[in-house]
N, C-alpha and C positions, 0 to 999 in steps of 0.2 A: 515417535520418529517424525521428522519433518523434511520435506523437500522445500528448500528456500528459493523463492524467486524475487529478486530485487531489480530495481531500475527506475529511471526517471518517469515523470508523468507522460502518458501517451505512448509508452513503449509496448503496451499490450499486456501488461502484467495481470490485470484482473481477468481479462477474457481468457488468456492462456492458462492461468492458474485454475480457473473455474472448470475449463474444459479438461485439463489434465486430471484434476481431482475426480471428475465424473468418470473419466476413462479408466482410471486406476482403482476406483472404489475408495478413494481417500476422502477426507473432509476438507473443504475449502475454507481457509481463514483469510479474510480480507482485513489486514491490519490497518490499511488506510481508512477504512470505514470507521474504525475506532477513533482516530484523530478527528475525522469529520463529525463524529458525535460530540466530541468536546467542543469543537468550533460551533456547532449548531446550538449547543447548550449555552455557550457564551453569548452568541448573538441574541438568543431568545431572552436572556437575562439582562441584556444591555451591558454586559461586562466588558472591561477593557482588555483586549487580547494582548496588549503589550505588557500587562501587569503579570510578571512571571509567578509571583507568589500566589496571586488570586487564581490564576489558571491552573497551577499545581493543585491547589485545594479543590478546585472544581473537578478536575480530572479524577482525583482520588475518590470523589464522592459519587461518581456516576456508576450506574449498573448498565453495562453494555453487553449485549448477547447476540447470538446468531441462531436463527431457526429456519433452516433451509436457505431460501433466498432472502428472507427477511432479516433486517438489521433492527434491533430493538434498543431503545434508550429509555431506561427507567420504566420498562414494561410496555412502551408504545412503539408502534411500527414507524420508523423514520427512514425507511429505505429510499423513498423518493426525495424527501426533504434534504438529506445530506448530500445529494448530487446537484443541488442548486449552485450556480456560479458563485454566489456570495459566500457559500459555505466552503467551496473549493478554495477560494482565496484565503478565507479565514483559517482554514485548516493548516495551511503552510505557515501562517503566522504563529498559531498556538503551538505547533509542533517543534518550534525552535527552543522552547523552554525545557530545561533539563528535568524539572519536576513533573511536567506533563509526560515526557518520554519515559521517565522512570515508572510512572503509574501505568502507562499503556504496556510497557515491556513486561512488567510484572503480571498484568492480566493475560498477555499473550503466552507467557511461559506457563501459566496455570492451565491454559487451554490445551497446549500441545504436549504437556508432560505425559499424558496417557492417551495414546491413539496414533493414527496415521494421518498426517495433515500435509496439504500443499498450502504453504503460507506465502503471501506476497506482500511486499512493502518496499521500504528503502533501506532498512537495516536488519532484515531477518537473518541474513547470513553473517553479518558483522557483529551484531549486538544481541539480538533476541536468542538466536540459536547458532552460535559460532561453531558448534560441533555437528551441525547438520551434515549427513552423509552425502548430500547432493545440493550444491548451491549454483544457481543460474543467475546471471546478470543480463537482463534484457535491455536492449537499447534500439534506437532507430534514429534516422536523421531528424534534425529539428523541424524541418518542413513536413516530414511525414507524420511526426508526432502531433504537430499543430493541426494538420489536416484531419487526422482522426478525431481529435478533440472537438474541432469545429463541427464535424459531421454529427458527433454525438450530442452536442449541446445546441447547435443551431446558431452559434455566435459567429461574428465576423472573423475570417481567417487571420487577417492582419492583427487584429486585437488579441486573438488567442496566442499568436506567435510571440507578440511583445510580452504578454503576461507570463507565458511559459518561460521565456528567457529570464525574467525577473525571479520567477519561482525556482528555476534551476540554480541560479546564482545563490539564492538563500539556502537551498537544500545542500548545495555542495560546499558552501562556505561556513555553515554553522559550526559552532565549537563542539557540540555534542551530537554524536550519531550522524555525522555528515554523510551525504550520499556518495557512496563509492563501492566498487566491486571488492568482495573479499578476495584475498590473495589466491585462494584455491577455487574461486568461482569459475564456471564456464561462461564466457561472454558470448552472447548470441544477438546479432544484429537482425532485427525483424523487418527492416525496410524491404518492401517488395515481396515478402513472404506471406503466404496464406496461413490462416490459423492452424489448419491441419498439419501443415509443414512444420510449424514451430512445435506443436504438441508432439508430433512424431519424433522430432529430434530429442526432446527432453525425455519422452518415454523410453527411447533407446538408451539414453544415458542411465536412466533409473534401472532398466533391466540389466545393463552391463555391470552395474554395481550391486546387483542382487537385492534390490529394494522391493521388487514385485515378483 
């Protein structure tokens, strides 16, 4: 069983999903980290991120796993490396390839088939687990999302906002697994809300549906 949390970059998905999973005693699944692993592997190999066939083969060959807060790529801890700005940018580029998404979706489904998970990403409720009993689509104003990202990475706010708009356009316009809310998702704008407020609202939804 999975609680699906989707939304654009900077909406608070990772922070909210991690806190919710801890509160409910579920396992946290960071799907975005999996795409970041593919991007990191491509950058380390000097591979062409625009080569769909090569990226698909690469994605299918990688062993990606989670150990608490650790993200592991082929047995090594890459938790910090996958958060670098260059990897963030590359992950948006590799994730548009259908073969990459197919490989990652297959891996995610294997992880959530047995257990209770809070999974976050951009297509958990629409592609990975369309039958999820609770789907939440988090969003926030563009300025708020950029501010959060800039505080997290230390980058210039104007540059972050410009890059974010480009990434949003790619994510929303891609042919496969485009960023969108599932028809039965609960949309929640996190602009101006504290973390506990967001988690409280989703926990209430989970309890109303008898998931905890």
